[in-house]
C-alpha positions as CSV (number, residue, x, y, z in Angstrom):
1,M,-0.3,-0.7,17.9
2,K,-1.6,2.8,17.7
3,R,-3.9,3.9,20.5
4,T,-6.5,6.6,19.7
5,G,-9.4,8.1,21.5
6,K,-9.6,9.7,24.9
7,K,-9.3,7.4,27.9
8,K,-12.0,7.5,30.5
9,P,-10.6,8.5,33.9
10,A,-10.7,6.2,37.0
11,G,-13.7,7.0,39.1
12,G,-15.6,8.4,36.1
13,W,-18.9,6.7,37.1
14,L,-18.8,7.9,40.7
15,H,-18.0,11.4,39.5
16,Q,-21.0,11.4,37.2
17,Q,-23.2,10.2,40.0
18,F,-21.9,12.9,42.3
19,L,-22.4,15.7,39.8
20,G,-25.9,14.4,38.9
21,R,-27.1,14.5,42.5
22,I,-25.6,17.9,43.1
23,A,-27.2,19.2,39.9
24,T,-30.6,17.8,40.8
25,A,-30.5,19.2,44.3
26,G,-29.3,22.6,42.9
27,M,-32.3,22.8,40.5
28,L,-34.7,21.9,43.3
29,F,-33.1,24.6,45.4
30,M,-33.4,27.2,42.7
31,A,-37.1,26.3,42.1
32,V,-37.9,26.8,45.8
33,V,-36.0,30.1,45.9
34,G,-37.7,31.3,42.7
35,C,-41.1,30.5,44.1
36,A,-40.3,32.2,47.4
37,L,-39.1,35.3,45.7
38,G,-42.0,35.4,43.4
39,F,-44.4,35.0,46.3
40,M,-42.7,37.9,48.1
41,V,-42.9,40.4,45.2
42,R,-46.5,39.6,44.0
43,G,-48.3,42.9,43.6
44,L,-51.8,41.6,44.6
45,S,-53.7,43.7,47.1
46,V,-54.4,40.7,49.2
47,F,-50.8,40.8,50.3
48,D,-51.0,44.3,51.7
49,G,-50.8,44.9,55.4
50,P,-50.4,42.1,57.9
51,A,-51.1,39.4,55.3
52,G,-48.2,40.6,53.1
53,T,-45.8,40.8,56.1
54,L,-46.7,37.2,57.1
55,A,-46.3,36.0,53.5
56,S,-42.9,37.6,53.3
57,W,-41.7,36.0,56.5
58,V,-43.0,32.6,55.4
59,A,-41.2,33.0,52.0
60,T,-38.0,34.1,53.6
61,G,-38.1,31.2,56.0
62,A,-38.7,28.7,53.2
63,T,-35.7,30.1,51.3
64,V,-33.4,29.8,54.3
65,L,-34.7,26.3,55.0
66,A,-34.1,25.3,51.4
67,L,-30.6,26.7,51.5
68,G,-29.8,24.8,54.7
69,L,-31.2,21.5,53.2
70,F,-29.2,22.0,50.0
71,Y,-26.0,22.6,52.0
72,A,-26.6,19.5,54.2
73,Y,-27.4,17.4,51.1
74,C,-24.1,18.5,49.4
75,R,-22.2,17.6,52.6
76,S,-23.8,14.2,52.8
77,V,-23.2,13.4,49.1
78,D,-19.6,14.5,49.4
79,A,-19.1,12.3,52.5
80,S,-20.7,9.2,50.9
81,W,-19.3,9.5,47.4
82,G,-16.1,11.5,47.8
83,A,-14.1,8.8,49.6
84,G,-15.0,6.2,47.0
85,L,-14.1,8.5,44.1
86,A,-10.7,9.3,45.7
87,A,-10.1,5.6,46.2
88,E,-10.8,4.7,42.5
89,Q,-8.6,7.5,41.3
90,Q,-5.8,6.5,43.6
91,I,-5.9,2.9,42.5
92,G,-6.2,4.0,38.9
93,D,-3.0,6.0,39.2
94,F,-1.2,2.9,40.7
95,I,-2.4,0.7,37.9
96,D,-1.5,3.1,35.1
97,H,2.1,3.5,36.5
98,A,2.5,-0.3,36.9
99,V,1.4,-1.4,33.5
100,A,2.8,1.3,31.2
101,Q,4.6,-1.0,28.8
102,R,4.0,-3.3,25.9
103,G,2.0,-6.5,26.7
104,C,-0.1,-4.7,29.3
105,A,-3.4,-2.7,29.1
106,V,-5.8,-1.0,31.5
107,A,-9.3,0.2,31.4
108,H,-11.1,2.3,34.0
109,D,-14.8,2.6,34.7
110,V,-15.9,-0.2,32.4
111,K,-19.5,-0.6,31.7
112,E,-19.5,-2.3,28.2
113,A,-18.6,-5.7,29.6
114,L,-21.5,-5.7,32.0
115,G,-24.4,-5.0,29.7
116,G,-25.2,-1.6,31.2
117,Q,-25.6,-3.1,34.7
118,G,-23.2,-1.3,37.0
119,N,-19.5,-0.8,36.3
120,V,-16.1,-2.4,36.9
121,D,-13.6,0.0,38.5
122,H,-10.6,-1.3,36.6
123,V,-9.7,-4.1,34.2
124,V,-5.9,-4.7,34.0
125,M,-4.0,-7.0,31.6
126,T,-0.5,-8.1,32.4
127,P,1.6,-11.0,30.9
128,A,0.2,-13.2,33.7
129,G,-3.5,-12.6,32.8
130,I,-6.3,-10.2,33.4
131,W,-7.3,-8.6,36.8
132,V,-10.9,-7.4,37.3
133,V,-10.6,-4.9,40.1
134,E,-13.0,-3.5,42.7
135,T,-11.7,-0.7,44.9
136,K,-12.9,0.3,48.4
137,S,-11.8,3.3,50.4
138,G,-11.5,1.3,53.6
139,W,-11.9,-2.2,55.1
140,L,-15.5,-3.5,55.0
141,C,-17.4,-4.8,57.9
142,K,-18.6,-8.4,58.1
143,K,-22.0,-7.4,56.8
144,W,-20.8,-5.9,53.5
145,F,-17.6,-7.9,52.9
146,P,-19.3,-11.0,51.4
147,S,-21.4,-8.7,49.1
148,A,-18.2,-7.1,47.8
149,L,-16.6,-10.5,47.1
150,G,-19.8,-11.6,45.3
151,Q,-19.7,-8.4,43.2
152,V,-16.1,-9.0,42.2
153,S,-16.8,-12.6,41.2
154,K,-19.8,-11.6,39.1
155,N,-17.7,-9.0,37.3
156,V,-15.0,-11.6,36.7
157,R,-17.5,-13.9,35.0
158,R,-18.9,-11.0,32.9
159,V,-15.5,-9.8,31.8
160,R,-14.3,-13.3,31.0
161,C,-17.4,-13.9,28.9
162,H,-16.9,-10.5,27.1
163,L,-13.3,-11.0,26.3
164,K,-13.8,-14.7,25.3
165,T,-10.2,-15.5,26.2
166,S,-8.4,-18.5,27.6
167,L,-6.0,-16.2,29.5
168,P,-6.5,-16.2,33.3
169,V,-9.2,-13.7,34.4
170,R,-8.8,-13.0,38.2
171,G,-10.7,-11.0,40.7
172,A,-9.1,-8.4,43.0
173,L,-10.6,-6.4,45.8
174,V,-8.2,-3.5,46.5
175,I,-8.4,-1.6,49.8
176,A,-7.1,2.0,49.6
177,D,-6.7,2.3,53.4
178,R,-3.1,3.0,54.3
179,D,-3.4,0.7,57.3
180,H,-3.8,-2.2,54.9
181,D,-1.1,-1.2,52.3
182,S,0.7,-4.6,52.6
183,F,-2.4,-6.8,53.1
184,E,-2.9,-9.8,50.9
185,A,-5.4,-12.7,51.3
186,Q,-7.6,-15.0,49.2
187,Y,-11.3,-15.5,49.6
188,D,-14.1,-17.4,48.0
189,G,-16.6,-15.2,46.1
190,N,-19.5,-17.5,45.3
191,G,-17.3,-20.1,43.7
192,E,-14.8,-17.7,42.2
193,P,-11.5,-17.0,44.0
194,V,-11.0,-13.4,44.9
195,Q,-7.7,-11.9,46.0
196,A,-7.8,-9.0,48.5
197,F,-4.9,-6.6,48.4
198,G,-3.7,-3.4,50.1
199,A,-3.1,-0.6,47.5
200,K,0.7,-0.8,47.6
201,K,0.8,-4.6,47.7
202,F,-1.4,-4.7,44.5
203,W,0.9,-2.2,42.9
204,R,3.9,-4.5,43.6
205,V,2.1,-7.5,42.3
206,L,1.3,-5.7,39.0
207,R,4.9,-4.6,38.7
208,E,6.2,-8.1,39.2
209,E,3.8,-9.5,36.6
210,C,4.7,-6.8,34.1
211,E,8.4,-7.6,34.5
212,Q,8.0,-11.3,33.8
213,A,10.4,-12.8,31.2
214,G,8.8,-12.8,27.8
215,A,6.6,-9.8,28.3
216,D,7.8,-8.4,24.9
217,A,7.0,-11.6,23.0
218,Q,3.2,-11.5,22.6
219,S,1.1,-14.2,21.1
220,P,-1.8,-13.3,18.7
221,E,-4.2,-14.0,21.5
222,M,-2.5,-11.6,23.9
223,E,-2.4,-8.9,21.2
224,R,-6.1,-9.3,20.6
225,V,-7.0,-9.2,24.3
226,E,-4.7,-6.2,24.9
227,R,-6.5,-4.3,22.2
228,A,-9.9,-5.4,23.6
229,V,-9.0,-4.2,27.1
230,W,-7.7,-0.8,25.9
231,N,-11.0,-0.5,23.9
232,L,-13.1,-1.1,27.1
233,G,-11.6,2.0,28.7
234,S,-11.5,4.3,25.6
235,T,-14.2,6.6,24.2
236,G,-12.6,6.0,20.8
237,H,-11.1,2.9,19.1
238,L,-7.7,1.3,18.7
239,E,-6.1,0.9,15.3
240,S,-3.7,-2.0,14.6
């Protein structure tokens, strides 16, 4: 099988959101600065004397305030999105390394299987079946953990429907926190079993599955699904 087309990187969706917010804030900042500078250099006589001095001070203060708000906004965006982006990229690297052989496939930042509603961080095929993976940068509190499990189970159902396969499609919640590297447990995600893993534990699970006997002997169904998974993560198409 020949693979063509540029693969989308892990964390691509978060990266786009991050850049979009920074670009929007930057344009607003430039608009404020432009208005302030224009106000300062207007040559109308009404701005002569004390009125002009006051207007200049107000415009300068507005510019400084806009700069401070832009800096604070960039810091907040980096704090809220940067950890998640780093986690997705880290898990993506683990997955790529684990499944780099025939009979396996991986797609990052998958939107096509969800009908444009959100994204799946990673879809991974091994000889044992398909993993639908959601990554988190750290352990979730009790308030948000059930929501994450529900999201994984919803994504599993959508990917299963999209691939139309009888192969096992399983949900994985992978925690990129080093304190949970060896963690493994199973939870119920609204009727769909979801496995939670530490990053290194999940890497070892993938390696073991890829090394299963018979990994080189693919059925027509496995070949079809492998091609479909690679297509999910590619901006081009696969050629048989």
